[in-house]
Structure formats: C-alpha cells, structure tokens
PDB file with one MODEL, atoms N, CA, C and O in Angstrom:
MODEL        1
ATOM      1  N   VAL A   1     -20.442   5.360   2.810  1.00  0.00           N
ATOM      2  CA  VAL A   1     -19.092   5.024   3.107  1.00  0.00           C
ATOM      3  C   VAL A   1     -18.158   6.158   3.261  1.00  0.00           C
ATOM      4  O   VAL A   1     -18.100   7.073   2.439  1.00  0.00           O
ATOM      5  N   ASN A   2     -17.439   6.089   4.309  1.00  0.00           N
ATOM      6  CA  ASN A   2     -16.454   7.129   4.672  1.00  0.00           C
ATOM      7  C   ASN A   2     -15.042   6.701   4.170  1.00  0.00           C
ATOM      8  O   ASN A   2     -14.355   5.896   4.799  1.00  0.00           O
ATOM      9  N   TRP A   3     -14.678   7.232   3.106  1.00  0.00           N
ATOM     10  CA  TRP A   3     -13.322   6.677   2.608  1.00  0.00           C
ATOM     11  C   TRP A   3     -12.147   7.273   3.391  1.00  0.00           C
ATOM     12  O   TRP A   3     -11.049   6.718   3.355  1.00  0.00           O
ATOM     13  N   SER A   4     -12.328   8.257   4.014  1.00  0.00           N
ATOM     14  CA  SER A   4     -11.119   8.831   4.798  1.00  0.00           C
ATOM     15  C   SER A   4     -10.741   7.840   5.914  1.00  0.00           C
ATOM     16  O   SER A   4      -9.617   7.901   6.414  1.00  0.00           O
ATOM     17  N   ASN A   5     -11.674   6.899   6.333  1.00  0.00           N
ATOM     18  CA  ASN A   5     -11.375   6.043   7.489  1.00  0.00           C
ATOM     19  C   ASN A   5     -10.877   4.694   6.976  1.00  0.00           C
ATOM     20  O   ASN A   5     -10.437   3.829   7.734  1.00  0.00           O
ATOM     21  N   ASN A   6     -10.970   4.551   5.605  1.00  0.00           N
ATOM     22  CA  ASN A   6     -10.768   3.149   5.132  1.00  0.00           C
ATOM     23  C   ASN A   6      -9.271   2.777   5.103  1.00  0.00           C
ATOM     24  O   ASN A   6      -8.537   3.460   4.389  1.00  0.00           O
ATOM     25  N   PRO A   7      -8.812   1.877   5.730  1.00  0.00           N
ATOM     26  CA  PRO A   7      -7.369   1.558   5.971  1.00  0.00           C
ATOM     27  C   PRO A   7      -6.668   1.277   4.546  1.00  0.00           C
ATOM     28  O   PRO A   7      -5.509   1.638   4.338  1.00  0.00           O
ATOM     29  N   LYS A   8      -7.439   0.616   3.590  1.00  0.00           N
ATOM     30  CA  LYS A   8      -6.871   0.372   2.313  1.00  0.00           C
ATOM     31  C   LYS A   8      -6.646   1.591   1.646  1.00  0.00           C
ATOM     32  O   LYS A   8      -5.597   1.715   1.013  1.00  0.00           O
ATOM     33  N   VAL A   9      -7.614   2.684   1.694  1.00  0.00           N
ATOM     34  CA  VAL A   9      -7.390   4.000   1.097  1.00  0.00           C
ATOM     35  C   VAL A   9      -6.230   4.696   1.750  1.00  0.00           C
ATOM     36  O   VAL A   9      -5.435   5.339   1.065  1.00  0.00           O
ATOM     37  N   ILE A  10      -6.116   4.594   2.966  1.00  0.00           N
ATOM     38  CA  ILE A  10      -4.981   5.300   3.658  1.00  0.00           C
ATOM     39  C   ILE A  10      -3.657   4.869   3.266  1.00  0.00           C
ATOM     40  O   ILE A  10      -2.741   5.653   3.020  1.00  0.00           O
ATOM     41  N   ILE A  11      -3.562   3.461   3.208  1.00  0.00           N
ATOM     42  CA  ILE A  11      -2.310   2.698   2.691  1.00  0.00           C
ATOM     43  C   ILE A  11      -2.120   3.272   1.311  1.00  0.00           C
ATOM     44  O   ILE A  11      -1.075   3.888   1.104  1.00  0.00           O
ATOM     45  N   GLY A  12      -3.042   3.140   0.298  1.00  0.00           N
ATOM     46  CA  GLY A  12      -2.850   3.492  -0.975  1.00  0.00           C
ATOM     47  C   GLY A  12      -2.349   4.906  -1.230  1.00  0.00           C
ATOM     48  O   GLY A  12      -1.543   5.214  -2.109  1.00  0.00           O
ATOM     49  N   LYS A  13      -2.979   5.809  -0.273  1.00  0.00           N
ATOM     50  CA  LYS A  13      -2.687   7.304  -0.409  1.00  0.00           C
ATOM     51  C   LYS A  13      -1.141   7.392  -0.002  1.00  0.00           C
ATOM     52  O   LYS A  13      -0.408   8.106  -0.686  1.00  0.00           O
ATOM     53  N   GLU A  14      -0.661   6.736   1.013  1.00  0.00           N
ATOM     54  CA  GLU A  14       0.655   6.889   1.513  1.00  0.00           C
ATOM     55  C   GLU A  14       1.575   6.432   0.403  1.00  0.00           C
ATOM     56  O   GLU A  14       2.480   7.171   0.013  1.00  0.00           O
ATOM     57  N   ILE A  15       1.369   5.246  -0.113  1.00  0.00           N
ATOM     58  CA  ILE A  15       2.225   4.716  -1.254  1.00  0.00           C
ATOM     59  C   ILE A  15       2.261   5.790  -2.366  1.00  0.00           C
ATOM     60  O   ILE A  15       3.351   6.139  -2.821  1.00  0.00           O
ATOM     61  N   GLY A  16       1.073   6.339  -2.832  1.00  0.00           N
ATOM     62  CA  GLY A  16       1.015   7.351  -3.918  1.00  0.00           C
ATOM     63  C   GLY A  16       1.838   8.564  -3.523  1.00  0.00           C
ATOM     64  O   GLY A  16       2.661   9.028  -4.312  1.00  0.00           O
ATOM     65  N   ASN A  17       1.647   9.064  -2.382  1.00  0.00           N
ATOM     66  CA  ASN A  17       2.378  10.265  -1.907  1.00  0.00           C
ATOM     67  C   ASN A  17       3.705  10.004  -1.987  1.00  0.00           C
ATOM     68  O   ASN A  17       4.379  10.857  -2.565  1.00  0.00           O
ATOM     69  N   GLN A  18       4.241   9.075  -1.571  1.00  0.00           N
ATOM     70  CA  GLN A  18       5.771   8.725  -1.480  1.00  0.00           C
ATOM     71  C   GLN A  18       6.249   8.585  -2.817  1.00  0.00           C
ATOM     72  O   GLN A  18       7.298   9.139  -3.145  1.00  0.00           O
ATOM     73  N   ALA A  19       5.504   7.815  -3.720  1.00  0.00           N
ATOM     74  CA  ALA A  19       6.032   7.708  -5.117  1.00  0.00           C
ATOM     75  C   ALA A  19       6.127   9.134  -5.774  1.00  0.00           C
ATOM     76  O   ALA A  19       7.052   9.433  -6.529  1.00  0.00           O
ATOM     77  N   LEU A  20       5.198   9.915  -5.466  1.00  0.00           N
ATOM     78  CA  LEU A  20       5.194  11.278  -6.087  1.00  0.00           C
ATOM     79  C   LEU A  20       6.459  12.056  -5.533  1.00  0.00           C
ATOM     80  O   LEU A  20       7.206  12.692  -6.278  1.00  0.00           O
ATOM     81  N   LYS A  21       6.620  11.961  -4.294  1.00  0.00           N
ATOM     82  CA  LYS A  21       7.624  12.752  -3.665  1.00  0.00           C
ATOM     83  C   LYS A  21       8.932  12.195  -4.143  1.00  0.00           C
ATOM     84  O   LYS A  21       9.768  13.005  -4.545  1.00  0.00           O
ATOM     85  N   ASN A  22       9.216  10.918  -4.152  1.00  0.00           N
ATOM     86  CA  ASN A  22      10.528  10.440  -4.629  1.00  0.00           C
ATOM     87  C   ASN A  22      10.699  10.089  -6.145  1.00  0.00           C
ATOM     88  O   ASN A  22      11.696   9.538  -6.610  1.00  0.00           O
ATOM     89  N   LYS A  23       9.604  10.477  -6.850  1.00  0.00           N
ATOM     90  CA  LYS A  23       9.667  10.292  -8.219  1.00  0.00           C
ATOM     91  C   LYS A  23      10.165   8.981  -8.615  1.00  0.00           C
ATOM     92  O   LYS A  23      11.075   8.824  -9.429  1.00  0.00           O
ATOM     93  N   SER A  24       9.491   7.965  -7.966  1.00  0.00           N
ATOM     94  CA  SER A  24       9.784   6.496  -8.094  1.00  0.00           C
ATOM     95  C   SER A  24       9.327   5.956  -9.602  1.00  0.00           C
ATOM     96  O   SER A  24       8.395   6.400 -10.273  1.00  0.00           O
ATOM     97  N   THR A  25      10.199   4.923  -9.933  1.00  0.00           N
ATOM     98  CA  THR A  25       9.916   4.342 -11.157  1.00  0.00           C
ATOM     99  C   THR A  25       8.678   3.365 -11.020  1.00  0.00           C
ATOM    100  O   THR A  25       8.210   3.056  -9.924  1.00  0.00           O
ATOM    101  N   THR A  26       8.205   2.919 -12.196  1.00  0.00           N
ATOM    102  CA  THR A  26       7.067   1.868 -12.035  1.00  0.00           C
ATOM    103  C   THR A  26       7.630   0.718 -11.154  1.00  0.00           C
ATOM    104  O   THR A  26       7.009   0.365 -10.152  1.00  0.00           O
ATOM    105  N   GLU A  27       8.775   0.143 -11.511  1.00  0.00           N
ATOM    106  CA  GLU A  27       9.197  -0.882 -10.747  1.00  0.00           C
ATOM    107  C   GLU A  27       9.333  -0.802  -9.298  1.00  0.00           C
ATOM    108  O   GLU A  27       9.006  -1.704  -8.528  1.00  0.00           O
ATOM    109  N   GLN A  28       9.919   0.518  -8.907  1.00  0.00           N
ATOM    110  CA  GLN A  28      10.061   0.820  -7.401  1.00  0.00           C
ATOM    111  C   GLN A  28       8.617   0.932  -6.805  1.00  0.00           C
ATOM    112  O   GLN A  28       8.413   0.429  -5.699  1.00  0.00           O
ATOM    113  N   ARG A  29       7.626   1.549  -7.462  1.00  0.00           N
ATOM    114  CA  ARG A  29       6.339   1.558  -6.940  1.00  0.00           C
ATOM    115  C   ARG A  29       5.785   0.158  -6.737  1.00  0.00           C
ATOM    116  O   ARG A  29       5.199  -0.032  -5.671  1.00  0.00           O
ATOM    117  N   LYS A  30       5.887  -0.925  -7.655  1.00  0.00           N
ATOM    118  CA  LYS A  30       5.495  -2.162  -7.496  1.00  0.00           C
ATOM    119  C   LYS A  30       6.108  -2.823  -6.390  1.00  0.00           C
ATOM    120  O   LYS A  30       5.397  -3.518  -5.665  1.00  0.00           O
ATOM    121  N   ASN A  31       7.352  -2.703  -6.152  1.00  0.00           N
ATOM    122  CA  ASN A  31       8.323  -3.293  -4.975  1.00  0.00           C
ATOM    123  C   ASN A  31       7.702  -2.545  -3.640  1.00  0.00           C
ATOM    124  O   ASN A  31       7.609  -3.162  -2.579  1.00  0.00           O
ATOM    125  N   ALA A  32       7.372  -1.455  -3.744  1.00  0.00           N
ATOM    126  CA  ALA A  32       6.879  -0.764  -2.394  1.00  0.00           C
ATOM    127  C   ALA A  32       5.566  -1.372  -2.050  1.00  0.00           C
ATOM    128  O   ALA A  32       5.264  -1.696  -0.902  1.00  0.00           O
ATOM    129  N   ARG A  33       4.752  -1.522  -3.150  1.00  0.00           N
ATOM    130  CA  ARG A  33       3.270  -2.241  -2.805  1.00  0.00           C
ATOM    131  C   ARG A  33       3.450  -3.590  -2.264  1.00  0.00           C
ATOM    132  O   ARG A  33       2.799  -3.955  -1.286  1.00  0.00           O
ATOM    133  N   GLU A  34       4.333  -4.379  -2.871  1.00  0.00           N
ATOM    134  CA  GLU A  34       4.458  -5.669  -2.480  1.00  0.00           C
ATOM    135  C   GLU A  34       5.040  -5.853  -0.984  1.00  0.00           C
ATOM    136  O   GLU A  34       4.621  -6.674  -0.168  1.00  0.00           O
ATOM    137  N   LYS A  35       6.004  -5.001  -0.801  1.00  0.00           N
ATOM    138  CA  LYS A  35       6.485  -5.090   0.494  1.00  0.00           C
ATOM    139  C   LYS A  35       5.589  -4.611   1.701  1.00  0.00           C
ATOM    140  O   LYS A  35       5.648  -5.082   2.836  1.00  0.00           O
ATOM    141  N   LEU A  36       4.800  -3.665   1.305  1.00  0.00           N
ATOM    142  CA  LEU A  36       3.880  -3.014   2.405  1.00  0.00           C
ATOM    143  C   LEU A  36       2.758  -4.200   2.542  1.00  0.00           C
ATOM    144  O   LEU A  36       2.327  -4.472   3.663  1.00  0.00           O
ATOM    145  N   ALA A  37       2.339  -4.833   1.496  1.00  0.00           N
ATOM    146  CA  ALA A  37       1.217  -5.770   1.545  1.00  0.00           C
ATOM    147  C   ALA A  37       1.710  -7.028   2.474  1.00  0.00           C
ATOM    148  O   ALA A  37       0.924  -7.575   3.248  1.00  0.00           O
ATOM    149  N   LYS A  38       2.986  -7.417   2.344  1.00  0.00           N
ATOM    150  CA  LYS A  38       3.584  -8.514   3.103  1.00  0.00           C
ATOM    151  C   LYS A  38       3.617  -8.118   4.536  1.00  0.00           C
ATOM    152  O   LYS A  38       3.316  -8.929   5.412  1.00  0.00           O
ATOM    153  N   SER A  39       4.016  -6.750   4.836  1.00  0.00           N
ATOM    154  CA  SER A  39       4.061  -6.314   6.179  1.00  0.00           C
ATOM    155  C   SER A  39       2.795  -6.177   6.901  1.00  0.00           C
ATOM    156  O   SER A  39       2.678  -6.453   8.095  1.00  0.00           O
ATOM    157  N   VAL A  40       1.762  -5.703   6.084  1.00  0.00           N
ATOM    158  CA  VAL A  40       0.423  -5.399   6.593  1.00  0.00           C
ATOM    159  C   VAL A  40      -0.489  -6.827   6.724  1.00  0.00           C
ATOM    160  O   VAL A  40      -1.069  -7.186   7.749  1.00  0.00           O
ATOM    161  N   PHE A  41      -0.472  -7.439   5.628  1.00  0.00           N
ATOM    162  CA  PHE A  41      -1.405  -8.690   5.574  1.00  0.00           C
ATOM    163  C   PHE A  41      -0.532  -9.748   5.703  1.00  0.00           C
ATOM    164  O   PHE A  41       0.342  -9.906   4.852  1.00  0.00           O
ATOM    165  N   ASN A  42      -0.660 -10.658   6.842  1.00  0.00           N
ATOM    166  CA  ASN A  42       0.234 -11.850   6.846  1.00  0.00           C
ATOM    167  C   ASN A  42      -0.195 -12.989   6.022  1.00  0.00           C
ATOM    168  O   ASN A  42      -1.208 -12.843   5.337  1.00  0.00           O
ATOM    169  N   GLN A  43       0.415 -14.056   5.998  1.00  0.00           N
ATOM    170  CA  GLN A  43       0.102 -15.172   5.010  1.00  0.00           C
ATOM    171  C   GLN A  43      -1.297 -15.827   5.310  1.00  0.00           C
ATOM    172  O   GLN A  43      -1.924 -16.387   4.411  1.00  0.00           O
ATOM    173  N   ASN A  44      -1.712 -15.752   6.447  1.00  0.00           N
ATOM    174  CA  ASN A  44      -3.061 -16.336   6.892  1.00  0.00           C
ATOM    175  C   ASN A  44      -4.103 -15.365   6.642  1.00  0.00           C
ATOM    176  O   ASN A  44      -5.195 -15.641   7.139  1.00  0.00           O
ATOM    177  N   PHE A  45      -4.025 -14.442   6.076  1.00  0.00           N
ATOM    178  CA  PHE A  45      -5.036 -13.286   5.973  1.00  0.00           C
ATOM    179  C   PHE A  45      -6.425 -13.941   5.486  1.00  0.00           C
ATOM    180  O   PHE A  45      -7.505 -13.659   6.006  1.00  0.00           O
ATOM    181  N   TYR A  46      -6.267 -14.830   4.446  1.00  0.00           N
ATOM    182  CA  TYR A  46      -7.639 -15.275   3.987  1.00  0.00           C
ATOM    183  C   TYR A  46      -8.059 -16.606   4.507  1.00  0.00           C
ATOM    184  O   TYR A  46      -9.157 -17.061   4.185  1.00  0.00           O
ATOM    185  N   GLU A  47      -7.244 -17.259   5.298  1.00  0.00           N
ATOM    186  CA  GLU A  47      -7.754 -18.356   6.002  1.00  0.00           C
ATOM    187  C   GLU A  47      -8.604 -18.214   7.115  1.00  0.00           C
ATOM    188  O   GLU A  47      -8.523 -17.215   7.830  1.00  0.00           O
ATOM    189  N   LYS A  48      -9.459 -19.169   7.342  1.00  0.00           N
ATOM    190  CA  LYS A  48     -10.382 -19.001   8.531  1.00  0.00           C
ATOM    191  C   LYS A  48      -9.946 -19.497   9.776  1.00  0.00           C
ATOM    192  O   LYS A  48     -10.662 -19.384  10.771  1.00  0.00           O
TER     193      LYS A  48
ENDMDL
END
C-alpha cells in the first residue's frame, strides 16, 4: 500500500499540519474535521 497517495492520509495530514501551525484547541480541531468531512464526503456517500 502506498500511503502517500491515499486521499484519507493526505486529508488527515493537512488537518494535522494546520492544527500544529495554528496551535488549535481540541474543539477547533474537531470542528475542522467535521467541516472538512462534510465538504469532501456528501450525504449520499454510503448509499448505493
């Protein structure tokens, strides 16, 4: 498995890097993850 090309890893890395850069609180990091998840994965993501 090539983790450098995995979109979930790339998204997680971006979130982590931003949190470190901004010295985000736990709540801010949680909100950022939720906001990003909503924008990347639509409501019908798991439906066939």
